[in-house]
N, C-alpha and C positions, 0 to 999 in steps of 0.2 A: 623813331618812326611814329608819326601820329596815327591815331586810331582810324580816322576817316581816310587818310591816305592808304592805310593798310587794306581797308575794305575796298576802296575804289579800284585799286590795281588788281583786284581779283577778277575783274571783268575786262579783259583785254579787248581792244577795239579791232574789228575786222573791216573797218571802213577805209577808204582811200586816205592818203596822208593829209590832204586838205581838210577833210571831214574830221579826221582824228585830231587835228590841231584845234578845230572848232570845239570838239567835245572836251579836249583838255582844258581849253580856256573856260568853258562853261563849268567844268568840274572845279577848277581853281576858284572861280568866282563863287560857286556854291559853297565850297569848304569855308571860305573866308566869311561868308554870310552866316553860316551855321555857327562858326566859332564866335562871331561877334554878337550873336543873338539879336541882331538888328533887324527890325521889321522892314525898315526902308531898304536895307541890303537884300533881304529875302525877296521883296517885291521887285527889286531891280533884276534879280535872277529870273523871275517869272517873265518880266518884260523882255529881257535880252535873249531868252532861250525858250520861246513858246513851243509847245508840243514835245518837250523833253521830260525825262523822269526827274531831272533836277528842278525844273519848274514846278512839277506836280508835288514833289517832296517839299519844296520851299513853301508852296501854298498850304500844304497840310501843317507844316510847322508854324506858319504865320497864323493860320486859323486857330490852332491850339493856344498860341501865345495870347491871342485876343480873348479866348475862353478863360485862360488863367488870369487875365487882367480884369475880367468882369465885363468886358465889352461883348456881351452875348449876341447882340444883333449882328455886329460885324463878323463875329466868329461863325454864326449860322450861315451868313451869305457866303463867306469865304470857303467854308467846308462843303457847300452845296455843289461846288465845281465837279462835274463828272470826270474831268481829266484825271483827278486823283485816283479814282478807281480804274480808269482805262490805262493809265501809264505806269501805275505801280501796283503792288500786291496789297496795298493798305486801304482799299475801299471800305473795309469793315471799320477801320479806325476813324475814317472821315465821317461815316454815317453815325457812328456811336458818339463821337465828340459833337457832331452837329445836333444830335438829339439832346445831349446834355445842355448845349447852348440854348436851344429852344425851350427846354424845361426851365432853365434858370432865368430866361427872359420873360417867363409867364405864358408862353405859347404852349400850354401843356397838352392840348389836344393834338397839335401837330407833332409835338415831341413824342407823344405816345405812339402815333402812327410811325414815326421815324424809327423808334426802338423796335417796333414790330417788323418793319420793313428790313431793318438791318439783320434781325434774327432769321428771317426767311431767306434773305439773299446770301447769307454767309453762314450756313449751318455748321461748319467745322471751326468757326472762329472761336478764339478763347473768350471773346466778349459776348457770346451768345447768351450765356447764363445770366449775366448781369442785365443784358438788354431785356430778356424775358421778365426777370423780376421787376425791373423798372416799369415796363409796360403794364404788368399785372398790378403793381402798386398804384399806378396812375389811374387805371380803370377802377380800382377800389375807391380812390379819392373822389371820382366823379359819379360813384354810385352804381357803376355797371359791374356788379359782382359776378354775374354769370360769365362775362367776358374774361374777367380775371381767372376764374376757374378754368376756362378754356385755354387761356394763355399758359397756365402753369402745368398743363397736362404733360408736355414732353419731359419736364424736369421731375414731376411726380412719378412718372414711369421709371425714372432712373433712381428713385428713392433719394432724391435730393432733400436734405433735412430742412433747409430754408423754405423750399417750395411746399413741402408737406405742411409745415407750420403755417405758412401763409394761407394755403388752401383750407386748412381747418378753421382758421380765423374767419375767412370769407364765408364758408359754409355756416358757421355759427351766426354770422350777421344775417344770412339768408333764412335763418330759422330751421335749417336742415341739421338738427342736432345729431341725429343718428349717423349721418354721413360725416359730420365733423368728428365724432367719436371714433369712427372707423379709420379716418385719416390720421388721427392722433395715435391710434394704436399701431397703424402702419409705421409711423415715425418711431415709435417706441421699439417695435420688434424688428423693422427692416432697415432703419437708419440710426441705430443706437449710438454710433460713434460720432454723430453730429452734435455740435453745441446745443442745438435746439432741443435735443432729446433730454437734456439734463433736468428740465422742469416740467416735462410733459405729464408726469404723474399728477401733479397738482391741478393742471388744467383738466385732465380727464376726470378727476374727482369732482371738480366744480360742475362739470357737465353731466355728472351721474354715471360716468364710465369708470373703468379701472384698467390696471395693467395686468390683470390676471389672464394668463394665456388660455386660449380656447382649446389648444391641443399642444402636444409635445413639439410639433413642427414649428409652431410660432416661437416658442421660447428657445428652441435650438437655433433658429435663424438669428435671433438676438445674440445668443452666446457665440455663434460662429463669427458674426460680424465684429463683435468685440474682440474675439480672439485674433482675427485677421488684422485688426487695428492696433494690436498690442496693448489693449486696455485690460491688463491681466486681472486686476481686482474685480472689476465689473464682470469680466468673463467668468471668473470663479463663481460669483454670485448667481449668474445665469445658469451655468452648468449644474451647480448645486440644486437649483430649483428643479431641474429636470430629474435629478436622482431622487428628490424627495417627493415631488408631485406626480411624476410619471416614471416610476421605477422600472416599469416594463420596457421603457424606451431607453433606459440607461445602458446602451450597448458599449462595446469595446471602444469605439471612437469617442463617445461621450466621456468615459472614465479616463481615457488617455489624454484628451484635451483638458479635462479637469486637472489632472496631475501636472501636466506641463504648465498650465496657467498658475497653479499654486507654486510650482518651482520658479517660474519667472517673477512671481510676486514675492519671492524670498520667504515663502512659508513652507519649509521643507518637510516638516513632519506630516502635514496634511497632504503634501505632494506624494510622499511615500504611501500613505494610506490609500489615496485615490489610485495610484498606479498599481498597487497590489490588487485592486479590484478588476483590473483589465483582464479580459479573457480573449486575447487576440488570436486570430486564426491565420492571418496573412503574414508573410515574412516581414513586410513593412511595419505592421502593427506590433509584431513581436519585438523587432529590433529597437524600435523607438521606445517601447515600454521598458525594456531591460536597460537601455542606455540611460534614460532619465531616472530610473530607479538607482542606477549606479552613481550618477553625479549628484542626485539628491542626497544619497547616503554619504557621499564625500563631503557635501556641504554641512552635514551634521557630524563630521569627523568619524564616520563609521567606515573606515577603509576596508575592514574585513568583509563587510556586507557588499561593498562596491566590487571587491574582487570576486565574491560569490556570484554577483550578477554578471560579471564579465565571463566567468566560466560557463554560466547558463547560456549567455549569448553565443559563445563559441559552439556550444553543443547544439543549440536550436537553429541558429542561422549562421553557419560557418563561413559563408561568403560575404557577410555584412560589412559595409564600410564603417558601421558604428563600432566594430571591434577595435580597429586601430585608434579611433577617436577616444574611446573609453580608456584604452591603455595609456594614451597620451595624457588624458585628464588625470589619471591616477599618478602618473609620473610628475605632472605639473603640481599636483596636490603636495607631494613630498618636497618638490623643489621650493615651493613657496614657504615651506617650513624649515628650510635649510638642511634638509635631509638628502644631501647630494648622492650618497651611496644608494639609498633606496630609489631615488629618481633615476640614477644610472641603470639600475636593474630593469626598471620598466621601460626606459627609453631604448635600452639594448634589445629587449624583447620586441619592441615596436619595429626597429629597423631591420631586425633579422627575420621576423615573421611576416612583416608587411612593409617591405622596403619602398613601395610606391604608394602606400596608403596615406590618408590624411595626416598631416603634421609629421610625417616621417622625415622630411627634410630638416625641420626644426630640431627634432630629436637627434638626428645624426650630427648636425652641426654642433649642438651642445656637447655631445660626447667628444667630438673632435677637439673642440676648444678646451674642454676640461683636461684632456690629455696634454694640450699645449701649455696650459697654465701650471700643470704639474711637472713641466719640463721633461715629460716623457716624449722626446722629440721623434723617436722612431715611430711610436704609435700615432702621435699627432700627425706626422707627415703622411703616414698611410691613410688615416681617416680623412684628412683634409683633401688629399688628392682624390680619394674615393668620392668625397662630397661633390667636387666640381665635375667628376666623371658621371655621377649618377643623378645629380640634381641641378644640372646646368640651366634648366628652364626656370628655376627659382633663383632669381638674381639678387635678392636682398643681401645675401652673405657671400655671393660668388667671388667678388673681387678680394675680399678679406681672406676667404679660404684659400684662394690661389696664391696670394702673396705670402701668407704665413705658412702655407703648405710648402712653398719653395724655400722659405727661411728654415723651416724645420727639417726639410729634406737635406739642405746644405749642412745643417748642424749635425744631422745623423750620419754625415760622411759621404753622401752621394751628390757630389758637386755637379756632375754632368747632368743628372736628372733635374737638379735645381735650376741650372742654367736654361734648360728647355722650358721649364715652368715660368721663369722670369720673362723669357722672350714671348711666351704664349699669351701672357696677360697684357702685353703692351698695346695690342690693337684696341681693346675696349677700356683699358684703365691707364693708358700711357700718359694722359695729361693730368691725372690726379695724384693724390698722395702715394698710392701704391705704385703707380707708374714711375714717379720721380725716384723712389727708393729702389725700385727694380732696376732702373737704368744704372744707378750707382753700383748695384750688386753685379750687374752684367759686366760693367767695365772692370771691376775688381777681378772677377773670375776669368775674364778674357785675358787680362794682363798676366794671370798665373798660368796661362796656356790651357785652361780647361775647355774642352770641346763639348757641345751639347749632346745629350743622349738621343739616340734614334728612337722614334716612336713606332717603328715598323714591327719590332718584336716585343712591344710592351703594350698590350691592348688597353690596360687601364690608363696608362699615360696618354695613349693616342686618343682615347675618349675624353680625357681631361682637357687636352689641348684643343680638341675640336669643340668642346663645350664652352670654351672661353671666347670663341670667335663670333658668336651670333647673339642677337637680342630679339625680343618680340617687338616688331614694328606693326602698328595698327593698320588695318584695312578699313575702308569706309563701307559701311553696310546700311546706311540710312534708307528707309523706305521712301517712296516718292512723296507720300503725304508729309513726312517730316522734312524732306528737302524743301518743300514749299514753306514750311515754318521757318527754316533757316533763311530762306530768301526774304521772308517778311522781316525777320530779325535784323538782317543786314541792312535793309532799307530803314528800319527804325533806328538803327545805330548811326546811319548817315546823318540823321537829324537829331542825334543825341537823345533819343527817347530810350534811355537805357533800361528802365524797369520793365516797360512793355516788351522790349527785345529780350530781356532776361526771361520773362514769362514764356515767351515763344520757345526759347532755346531749352529751358528746363523741361518743358513738355516734350520736346523732341528727344531729350536725353533719357526720358523714362524707358524707352524701348531699346535704345542703343547707348548705354552709359559710357562706352569707350570711344564714341565717335570722334575722330580727329577734328572735323570741321565744327561740330557743335561745341566741343570743349575749347577749341581755339577762340571761337566767337565769345563764349562766356568769359574766357580769360581776358580778352580784349576789353570787355565791359568793365571787369574788375580793374584793369589797368587804367582805363579812362577815369574811373572813380578814385584813383590813387590807392587802390588795394592790391599792391604788388605781390604780397605773399599769397593772398587768395587767388590771384591770377595764376601763379605757379601751381598751386594745389589743384586748380581746375584743370589745367592742361596736363598735369601728371596722370589724370584719369585715362588719357589717350596714350601718353608716352611715359609709362612708369619707369622706364629704363633710360630716361633722357640723359642722365649723367654718363652713360656708356655709349651714347649715340655718336656716330661719326658726323662731321659737318654736312656732308652731302646727303644725309638721311633725313634731314628736316629742313623746312623752308626758313627763310629769314624771319617770317612772321612768328614762327614757333620759337626760334632761337631768341628773338627779341623779348619774348615773354620770360623765358627761362634765364637769360643772361642779358638784361638791359644794360646799356652803357651810356651814361650821361656825364656831362662836365669833364669829358676826357682831356681837353686841353689843359684844364686846371690840374687834373690828376697827373698828367704827364709833366707839366711844369714843376709841380711840387715834388714829384718823384725825382726828377732830375736835380732839383735844388739840394735834396737830402741824400742823393745817391741810393735811392730805393727803387726797385723795379716797379713801374707804375701799374703793371698788371697785378702785382701783389696788393697794391692799395685798392685797386678795383675789386679784388677778391675779398678784401676785408669789408668794403662797403656792401657788397652783395650779401655777405654772411651776416652783417649787422642789420641792414634795413632794406635790401633789394632796391637801393637807390630811392628811398622815400625821404625827402628832405624834411618832412614834418613829423618823422617818427619820434615817439617818446616811450621809453620803457617804464616798467613798474619801478625800477630803481632810479627813475628820473634822468636817465641818459638821453641826450637830445641830438636830433639831427642825423644827417647821413652816416656819420661815423660814430654815433652814439657816445658823445662825450658827456661826462658828468660836468655840471657847472663849475665845480671846484677844480677839476682837471683843466677845463677850458681856460679858466681865469689864470691858473698857474702857468700854462703854456703861453698864453698871450702876454703875460707879464715878462716872461723870460725872453720871448722872441720879439716883443713889441708889435705883434700882430694885432690888428684891430685898434691900433693906437696904444697898445699895452694894457688896455682895460676894456672888458667886454661885459655885456649884460647877458642874462639868460636867453633873451629873445634873439641875440646875435647868433647863437648856436644853430638857429634854424636857417641862417644864411648859408646856402650850400657851398659857395666859394670859400667863405671864411672857415666853415666847418672842415672842409678838405684841407685847408692850410694848417689849421690847428691840429687836426687828426694826424696828418702826415708828419708834422713836427713832433708830435707825441710818439709816433712810431719810431722816428729817428732817435728820440731820447731813450726809448726802450732798447733800440738796436745798440746804442753806445753802451748801455748797461749790460746787456746779455750776450751780444755778439753773434747771435744766430737767430734767423727769422722764426724757426719753429718755437724757440723760447719767447720771442717777441709776440707771436700770435697767441701763445698760451697766456702770457701776461696781459695782453690786451683784453682777453676774455675773463680769465680767472684772477687777475691781479698780480702785480710784481712781487708782493710778499710771498704769496703761495709758490710762485715759480722759484724764487730764491730757496725756499725750503725744499721743493721737489728736486732741485739740482743736487742737493745733498743726500736726498733720501731715495730717489728712484734709480733704476738701473742705468748705467752709463756706458754699456758696451755697444751701443748703437743708437742713433737718433730715433729709429723706428721703434726700438724697445722702450725708449724713454717716453715717447708720445703715447704708445699703447698702454703704458703703466700709469698715465695720469689718472688719479682716483676720481676725478669729477668727469662724468661722461660727457656733459655739455662742453667742457673745455677740450676734452680729447677729440670729440667730433668737430669742434670749431676749428682746431688746427688743421685737421684733414680737409675740412670743407674749404678753408681759405686757399689751400694749395690746389684743390680741385677747381675752384672758381677761377683762380689765376691761370691755370692751364687752359681752361676753356676760353677765357677771354683772349689769351694769346693766340689760340688756334683759330678763333672766329673773327677777330678784329685786327686790322693792320695798325700801323703806327699813327695813322690819322683818325683812328676810331671808327673806321668804316668796315663793313663786312668784307672779308676777303673774297676774291673772285670765285673760289670754289664752293662757297656757301650758296645754295640754290636760291634764286629769286622766287617770286610768288607763282 
């Protein structure tokens, strides 16, 4: 599905059929013109469809293209058309680009007025800041320094570093040295995180000023701004200045922030020293102080002192969420040093005393999996079922816990309970690796006459089964102001102005980071730029559980981001030629490159199926593909790459005989798989895969199966979405 089509269909027509046909024709003409980047085609859109948003957008695009080509006079005339602002939400962009064209054509007075007009007419635009700075800079150029000072006022009031620096420079030119010094000091104390603040001390010295704070409030504002910006080393210096020059103002907050800044800067001894000076009176101050004292001591390998701080935290703030956090950190400290027994002690304390506290789900899962790896199947079964019953909202490990909980339940002798668990995980995990193996186990148990256990008299099993049925689906909570930004972004995307659109969307995402529409549009921009992995990662913010989502729970637009499918006819043909399920080939391609034909790995694997040049040449020679001899560049040809890759999969299939081994060999190499077949457990394919010592390869095998399952469920044999996958 093309990006432009995907956006266009988001606005269904409510006009009569004849008008709808006209609009469809206009949209088709518009899409072709944008894709061709032909100014003549864009102008034809304007001529053929006057008074439409397509015409206005085409005009904006054409004006910008003239600007980029250096034809500033034509750009300025084109962008002056008021229909752009009337028929679209992009009037601010038209004004801004027109001002740029006027400036570059030498009409600087008119350009200055246009920048100023744009800022006044569109106060919420992302372009306002640049417009103000441009207008002020041009006023300076023509000697109207007072106008520049006036222009900069809105940004100065927001402590904008660039505006403060420019204002100080202008005041210096006006001979108003004291005001310039005051402005530079404001830059130093109130905008210290800005790049302009880095060299302000030298300029102040040259003017006869200094960075010496007038009072504790000034230096604390600097310190707090640096702290909020995560500039820990500079923050430490500022807080230290308070403790030395204004010791009477070094209260609990100052010492706490000093200690945290030292800790974040990896200076642990000084962190402990500062935190030891805190005399907090509020529960929040007390718990933060003791928590950071604990983890700072851990960072210096002083685990006994960390435990002492934990005990003090329990005594002074017994309801604090910092307690389970610190317990977890102590357990993790031991785990990173391969002290599993000590880690288990702390993690057990965490899950028993704070079962719903921070990180309790991670600790509980680790304990359960430790029992599984120790082959203590009875304990592992109990803990893994507990995990899905008590932590079903945390879905990272839910499927794995359910599957292996069922396996271990079966191994510990309760086959009826195991059958119930296998069946329960099919709704959310049926198309993936766990589902495929659960189906096999269900068939085997059913043939043996095993009946599923009832959940009515087993509260833990009932909660576990219920916990496997649901996922977190996002709700749209965008405020109206950000909905307008999304509308602007969608219009910018229609004319392939991807970076401005991304700027609008990222601003909207600041308040609602999990917004489905914002993240979908960001993902579509990444897709349009050929950044398929980035597209998936963007949309995962809204749909973190997309792998467990049912087809009807997301639209085709979203599924197309997560599971794109291209060159299906080639995949199907090559799969048929080699007797390999084409959905499995699609699963490999997604796992390798998410259908990016230009992909190149650090190991120099190339193209859709990530073939090494040596492998590609060997397969080509054996099969006569590509004439029997290929170049490295040929591997970027998607059709040839699929042909060679599928032939290589067939070669591995002939060697190993089972697709799980083939997938492992495709990722980890045939030599390793041959060795693993002799070394790893062979009492079940799920045990063998789970025992693969390279985590990337283990997850790769599971991922290919999950991908193939989703492709088969989403797409029919013609490579089209199945009818039950919702449209837009």
